[in-house]
Each structure stands twice: as C-alpha cells, then as structure tokens.
N, C-alpha and C positions, 0 to 999 in steps of 0.2 A: 663621716667620710671625708676624704680630701681628694680633689682632683690634681694628679702630679702632672699630667701632660695633656694637651688638647690640640686637636685637629679637626677641621669642619670644612665641607665642600658642599655647595647646593648642587642638586642634580642637573640643572641647566648648564649647558656649555658656557654661557655668559654670567652665571651665578657667582655669589661670593665665595671665596676659598681664604680660609685662615690657615696659614702654614704652621706645622707643629711648634707649640711653645711650652714651656714649663710654668707651673704656678707654686707659689709658696703659701704661707699661712696668711699673710697680708700682701695684697696685691693692688698696685695703683696703675689702672690702665689710661695711658696718656697717649695723645695724638692729634694732629691737626683736624679741623672740621671735616666730617664725613671720612673720616679714616676707618671707622668700623667699630668704634668702642661700644655704642648701644646695640649694633647689630650682634656683635660677639656675646653681649649678656643675653639677647633674646634667644640666640642658638643654644647657650648654655642651659638657660631655663627650659627650653623646648625639649631639650634632651631628658631633663628631669621629668617632664610631663609625659614624655613617651615612655620612660622606664616604669612610672608609677601608674599609668593608665588613668591620670587624672583630667583628662580632656576626652572629648567625644570622638577625636580622630587623631591620627599620628601626624607628626610634623614631618615634612620632607627634609631629606639631607643625609649626608654621609659623614659619619662620626667616627674618629679614632681617638680613644681616650686611655689613659692609665689612671687607676683610682687606688686609693688606699682606704681599707675598711677593716676594722678590729684586727690590725696589725697583718693583714694579707694585702698584697698588691695584685690587681686584676688588670688585664688588658681587655677592653671591650670595643668591639668594632662593630657598627651597624650601618647598613645602607637601607633608606626608606624611600620608595620612588611611587609613582602612580602604577596601578596594575592596569589590566585590560578594561576594567569598568570606569577607570578614572579615580578610584579611592586609592589613598596612600596604603601602601602594603610593605612589609619587610621583605626586601629581595635577599639579602645576606646578612648574617650576624655570627660573630665569633666572641666567646668569652672564655679568657684563660686565667686561671690562677697561676701567677709566675713562679710559684714554688714548685709546680708540676706541669711545665709547659709542653710536654709531650702527650698530655691527656686533656684536651679541651672540655671544658664543662658544657658548653653550647657550641654546635655547629649548625648553621641553618644555610641553605642555599636552594632558593625557590620554594618548592613544597617539601623538601627534604629536611627533616628536623631531627638531630642527634643530641641527646642529653646524656652526659657521663658515658659516651660511647655506644648507647642503645638508641636505636631509631624508634622515635615515638610515632604513634597513630597521627593522621592529619590533624593538625591544630590551626587555629585562626592565624592568618598572616596580617591580620589588623591589630596585632598587639605584639610587643616585645616579649622576649622570653622571661625577662625579669618579672613583668607583669604575669605572664601566663603561669609561671612556676613559682610564684611568690610564696607559697607555703613549704616549698622544699628547703631543708636545712641549709643547703649549700647557696641558695639564692636569695633567702629571706634576709641576711644581712645588707645585701646591695639594695633590695628593695626599701629596707628602712632607712639606709642611707640617702637615697635619692628623695626619700620622703621627708627629708629634714633641709631641703633647699628653699630658702625664702628670698624673694625679690621685693624690693620696696619701689613703688612709683611716687616720686616726689614732685610730680606736676601739681598745679593748684588742685584740680579736681581729686587727684589721686591722694594726696595728703588730706583732704576734707573728708574723704570716705572713711579713713582711719580713726578719725576723732569723733564721730557721730554719736549721739546717744543711742543705746540700744538695750533692749530688754534681755535679761539673762535669767534663766530658771534657779530657783532658790537651791536646789539639790547639788548645783554646782559648788555651792560654798560648803558643802557637808564633806561626803566621802567621794565626790564625783571626779576630782582631780587629785591623782596620787603623785604625779611626777611631771616634770617639765615637758616630757614628750608629749603627755596627754594635752597639757595646756597648749603647746604648740599646734597640735592637730585640731583644736577647736576653732582656730582661725577666728578669734574674737577681736573686736575693735579694741582701741588703746584703754578707753575707761573701764570696760569689763575686765581686761587683762590685769590692770593694776589693782582693781577690786580684789580679784581672786588671789594675786600675789600677796596682797597685804593680809588676806585670811589664812591662806595655805602655805605661803612661803614668806613669812615676815623678814627674815634676813635679808632675801633678795630685794623685796620692797624697800626695805630701809637704805640699802646700798644705793638703788636707784634715786630715791629721794635726797640723799646726802650728796650724791655726785650732781645732781640737778642744781641744787642750791649752791654748790660750788661753782658751778658755770655761771648762775645767775645770783650773785650775793644779795641783790635787793629783794629776794624772797625771804620773807620772814617765816612763813609757815605754809605747810601743804597738807592736804587732806583728801581723802577718797570716801565718798558716802553716797547715800541715795540721793538722787536729784532733788527730790522734794525739800531736803534739809536745808538746801541753799536758796529756797524760795521759787524754784522753777517748777512750773506745772505741766505735766504731760499726762496722757492716759497710761495708766499703769495696770497691768495684769495682776490680779491678787495673788498669783502663785509665782511672781517674778519680781525683779526690781530693776532700775535702770541707775547704775552708779555713774558718777561724775567725778573726775580728779580736778581739785581746784588749788589755787595759790592764794596767798594773802601777801601783798607787798608791803614793805615798811612804810608806816605813816599812812596807809590806805585802809579803810574800815572795812569795804567790802571784799567779799571772796570772788575771784575770777576764775570761771571754769575754762577747761581746756579749748573748747571751741572759740573762745573770746581772745585767746592769747594770740600774740604776733606768731607768724608762721614759723619764724625761725625758733621760737621757744616751743612751739608744737613738735617741729621735726627733731630738735634735740632730744625732748622727752621720748619720742617714739624710738629713736636710735639707742638711747640707753635702756629703754625697756626691752627692746629686741635682744641687745646683746647680753644683758644680765639674765634674761629668761630663756634664751636659746638652749636647747638641749645639747649636751656634748655631741660632736661629730656634725653640727650643722654647717652649711654653706649659706653665706649671707652676701646678698648682691645689691649695690646701691649704685644708680646712674647718676651723674652729676651731683655728687655727694654735697658740694658746696651751696647749692640753691637755697636761698633764704636765710643762711647761716651768717650771722655778723662776725667780723674779724676777731672778737674777742673769744669766740667760742669755736671757731672753725677748725681748730687743731685739736679737738678733744678726743677724736677717734683713736689715734695711735697711743695716746696716754690711756686711754680706757681699756684697750686690748692688753696693754702691759699689766694693768691692774687684775684683770679678769683671771689670767692663768687658766683658761678654758681651751679646750680642742675644738676650736670652731676655724673655719676659713672664711676670709673676708675678701671680696673683690669688689672695688669702687672704680668709677670713672671720675675724672675731674680735668677742668681747664685752669683752675684757679692757682696763681703763683704761690700764694701762701700755703695751701695743701700741698702742693707738689714740693716746696722747700721743707716742709715739716717731716715728710715721710721718707725714711732711708732710701738711698739710690738703689740699693740692692733689690728692693721691693717694687720698683718701677718696671712696667712692661710698656715699651714704647712701640706703638703701632705706626706702620708705614704701609700706605695703600697705593699700589700700582695696577691701575685699572681695577679688576674685581678681586685682585690677589691682595691679602694683607699678609706682611711680614711683621715680626716682633723680634725687639732686641730687649734682653732681660738679664737679670742676675748680675754675674761678675763682668759681663761685657759692659754693662751700665756704670759699674763702679770704675772700670778702667776708663771709660770714655768721659765720664763727667766728674769723677771724683778727685782729680789731681789738680784741678784748677782752683783758684781763690775766687774766681767770678761765681755770683750767685748760679745756683744750679738751675734755676727756671730760665735765666737768660741764656745759659749754655743751650738748654733744651730747644728753645724757640728759634735759636740760630743755627741748629743742627738740621742738615738737609734731609736727614732720615726722618726727622718729625715733621718738618713744614712742607713736603712736597705731596700731601694728601690731596685728594681731588675735591673741589667744592660741589 
C-alpha cells in the first residue's frame, strides 16, 4: 500500500488539523519544534489501527486519504467521534475506487450502512468497514495493506524492548514461516527475526549482515545462534530456543551480543533488518530517525532504499542537518503550524524554493519563515 495524500482533523473545535498534502516513496517530515511531526505519525498509525481492528477501541478523528493498493487508487474518508455512551463510533464513512467513482464501495452515515449499493443489516459502529468486511474480496486488499504499517519507537525504552532475548518455538524454524508477510505478522524481536531470516531467508540475512559490516567496518564477524553458545545462561524451555545476534570486533576475542552494543549500532541493525525483511507494500514510520546514530552512518537510509528496489513507503521525521542535506529536496515535507492547523509544503514547491541557491539546504530551511514560525 502507499498513502498518496493525507488530511486529518481532530473532532474538537480546538484540536489538531493537518491540511491535505501528498506523500511519495521516501518522505522526510521537517519542521520547527512542536510543528506536528510526531502528532502526524501518531494519527497515521492510529488510522491503520482503526482499519485493522488491532486495538480495543477506535481512535477519534476525521481522516481523508487517497491510497494505492494493488494498482488501484481508493479514496477513503472516515469520521470517528464519541457516541451517546461516550464510546468512539463511526459517524460517517466513504470508500471509493477511483476507477468507478459513481459507485461507492462503502457509504455509512449514522446507522445506515451501504456496501456496493446494497443496504446491510445493522452492524457495529465500533469498527470500520475495512475491519467488518475484511473477508470480502473488494475489501481484503485494503485490510492487508493497512496490516503492513510498522512504526518504530526509538526512545531509550522503546529500542531496548526490540533487542531483548526471547523464547521462540522450534517449529517456526521448520515450515512455520513461508513468506515475509508471515514473518512480519509474528512481531518478533530483533534477535528472533534475524535467526529466522538466517534459517528461512538466507539471502536476505546475508544482505543485512553485509550492509551492517559496511556501516561498521571494525566488525570482523557476525553470527546468530542459541544464547547458550556464547556462554549466557537463561531458563530455556525444552521445546524452544532463545537466539542472539552477536558481533566480533577486529582484535577482540569475545563475542558481543546485541543488547551490549552501543545504541546507534543496535538501531542501525534494527532499521536494516526492518527494511530488508519488510513485505512488499509496507509503510515504515520512524520518528526522529537520527537519534543515537553517529555521523558516519546517519545517511545510510537513502542509500539502503536505493539498493532495495522494493515497493515500500518510508516516512521519517528529523531535525538533523546532515540527514536533511542528504535527502533530496523533492522528498521533504515541510510542516508549518499556525495555532492548531498544520500546513505542508512539499514536492516541486520545495525544489523551486530551496533548490536554486548554492547555500546549504539546511541553512535555507531554518531561515525560512514557513519552517521556523512553529509554536513552542
């Protein structure tokens, strides 16, 4: 799936509002402090949770999006507000395949629910149509697309959660994982995912390791194995194993497991593993991409995307001048917040605005009133 355009408004009169803007394959969201970068990622991720029913309740908001999935372009509009009991419910919903705009797939207004022109019996208003009708042929591709949305939290606690040792069942190493979509849905930690990639998808595993060693040339050797093989002891279930990815540095005898690596090395390995193992059609969200990454590796993401030649959409936020200068101007989305409303400048408008000067792009950006008038 790819998000083509996005618009969002919170139901409260004083709530956030993101005016419509377009997105491409690689999107760098930039803006002054409190301009809405993290908030935007939150609203997009919440839309995915609403679509897939992966949360206990709906998130409030009024979304208008254009989506591309399996060669078709859809317009999906949905408004979720509190009902009379205080619980979030679907107030309105419209889903259209733009190849046939005169015949909406979904039309909902209050309790009225029409699917392909037919009125359906009363259905729950506490779920979106994409979740309720997920088994219908016309809806399933959208449900699958939103199910491939991944957001990484790279706060200190967030990163630690991804690299912990965990027990995995031995049958996952047999016929349990047939494709990258299945691996994605398992939501495994980094060590377990690398272990399965090595066993089931050795080409991908090797590409990850090679790219990782290019980023950190002081690494002499890498390995993923059972935790006990490197001398660490934990309670192990007899029907499972606890894998660990480790490195050996040049002129250093001992293996170093992932949890003992510097945070920048952990993060780089996680991002590489994500990118190489994401199934086609995924959407990958990273907030403050540069956190913990040293200057020597901070620009690896654009290069990695060029190597991948994979149909995935990447949306990242950053304040770092080196990241901003390394990503093409056409891929910037500059946020400007005025009160609770966020406007965006993107695409060719940015090329025309920043691309003709010899001055460094980041300097132009931070001196631009559209960028630096965000509210603190």
